[in-house]
N, C-alpha and C positions, 0 to 999 in steps of 0.2 A: 275495343278490347280484342275482338277477333283478328282485326288487321294487324294490331301490335304483336299478338301472339304468333301470327304467321310470319311476320318480319323477323322475329327472334328465333323461331325454330326452323324456318324455311331453309337456311343454309345447311343445317344438320341433315334435314330430310334429303336435300339435293345430293350431298356427299354420299349418303347411304344408297340412294337410288342409282346414282351414277356407277357406283362400285358393282351393284347387282347387274346393271345393264351391261357393263363391260364383260363380266363373267359369262352372262347368258349369250351375248352376241358372239363372243370369241369362240365359244364351244358349240355354236349351232352350225349345222350343215347348210341351212338356208334361213335368211331373215326376210320377211315380207313387210313392206311398208306401203301406205296408201297415198303418199305424195312425194314429189321430187325432193322436197326439203327433208323429209324423214328418211329417204333413201340415202341422201348425203350424210345425214346425222348418224345413221346406222354404220356407214362405212368409217366415219370418223371415230366412232366408239370402238370399232374393231371387228365388225362383221366381215367374214371372208367372202360370202356370196349373198347378194341382195337382189330382190325382185320387187317390181312395182305391181300392186294389186288394186282392184276396185273394191268398193264397199257394197255388199248386197243389201237390199231392202226387201220387205215383204211383197210378194207378188200382187197382193190386193191393191197396193198403192198405185200400181201401173194398170191393173185390169179395170178397176172401177173408174167410170167417167167422173172427173172432178166436178164439184158443184160450181156453178157460175160465180165469178167474183162480183162483189158489189161495185157500183160505179164510184163510190167514195171510199177512201181508205179510212177506216174507223177503228179497227181492232188489230192489235199487234201482239205477237206471241214470241216469247223466249222459252225454249225448252232445253234443259240440260242440267248438269250437276251444279248445285249452288255453291261454287267455290271461287276463290280469288282470281284464278286464271281465266274465268269466264267474263270478267269485266262487268259485273252486274251493276256497278256504280253508274255506268253509262245508261243502263236501262232505266234505273231510278231517276237519273238526271233528265233523261228524255221525257219521262212521264211528268216530271216537274215543269219542264219547258213547253210541253205540248199537252195542256190540260184537256183539250177537246178530243184527244185520242185515248182509247182504252187499252191498257197494257196488261197482258196475262203472263205470269211467270210460272212455268211448270217444272217440277223437279224437286230434289232434296239434296241436302249437303250441309256443310258446316256454317254457311252463311244464312241458313234458314231463319234463325232467330233475329238476325239483323234485318233481313228482308221483311219479316213480320212487322217490325217497328216502323219501317218506311211505309208500309201499306196503311198503317194507322193514320199517317199524316197526308197521304195522297189518295183521294177517293177514286182516281182513275187507274190505280195500280192494284192488281189482285194476285195473291199468291194461291195458285191452284193446288200446289202440293205434288206428291208423287202421282204419276199417271201410268197406268198399265199400258204395255205396248199395244194391246188390242184397242185402246181408246185414243191413241195418238192420231190416227187418220181422221177421226171425227173432229178432234180438237183443231187440227190444222185446217180442215175444211170450214171451221167456224170463224176463222180470222181472215184478215185481208193481207197480211204480210208476216214474215218470220224474220227475226233479227238474231245474229250471232256475232257480237262484237268482241270475241275472245282475244285475250293477249297471247294465248297458246292454244292451238287447235290442230291436231295432226291431220284431220280430214273434215269432219262435220257431217255425220250421217243424217242428222235431223234436217240439215239444209237440203240434202239430196231428196229426202222424203217430201219436203215442202215443194221442191221443184216438180216432183212427180205429181203433186196435187195442183199444179198450175198456180202457185202462189209466189209473189215476188219475195226474194230472199236477199236481205242485206247482210253482208259479211265483212269482217275486218280483213286486212291484208295478212294477218297471221293464220288465217284458215287455209289448210292444205287443199281444200276442194278447188281453190282458185288455180292451182297448178295444173289442173286438168283442162286443157284448152277447150274441149268440147263443152264442158260444164260451165266454164267461166263466162261463156257468151250468154248464158241464161241467168247469171247472178248480177246483183247490184253491189259493187264494191263500195265500202265506206272509204272516202278519200282520206289521204294522210292529213290534209289540212282542215278536216271537218269532224264534228262530233256526231254521234249517232242521231241526235235530235236534228241536226242539219241535214243528214242523209235522208231521214224520214220526211222532213219538210220538202226536200227536193223530190222524193218519190211521190209524195202526195200532190205536188204541184204539176206533175205530168198529166197530159191529156189522158183520160181514162182508156181511150183506144190504144195509146202507146203502152200504158201499163199492162193492159190485157195482152198485147202483142209480146211483150217481154215475158209474161207468164207462159204463153204458148211456146215460146222458144225454150224456156226452162223445162217444160214438160217433154218436149220432143228430145231434148238432150238427155234427160233422165231415161226415157224410153230407149234411146239409141245405145246408151252406155250399159 
């Protein structure tokens, strides 16, 4: 029902949003975007002057020493708006295909009721609900990996936060954070020819020492940027 409603109303929303964007961008003295793709899009829409900016994260994510990762990959987190563009179907399908992994989904949004239904049939899938910013650090530290399989993602701040906590982060090619060369070295891209479940199985199959090394690279990149 929710997916059908989105398909019917989505084009109307897009026309309205595009008109608003064109008006705002064309009248702005400066437009800031946090990925190369978004910079190009801002110029296409009509921005006269565009700059590339980073995404700030709370200082405590960098100052506190991360909790050591477990040797085995057991708990996976998705955190973000529960909306169609986040590709939550992949998270649910990964939970179905990898029953020995525990999946946590944090956030709120229009797909919340649909997700609750999925949780009833999958014992390894838990809907955490809305999480206050102050609790995000502890939540990230409690898991072994973060996933962001979005269809559209201008940057992906939660991915940077997980990198700062030395956790492996799997991202889709649609995530703008990949366009930052320094950060991309610490990320685990979901390949075009694989499902999120396949990418998680690939990550889990790595030697724990290699997985830990990737996490250290991620934290160093977050610290540097």
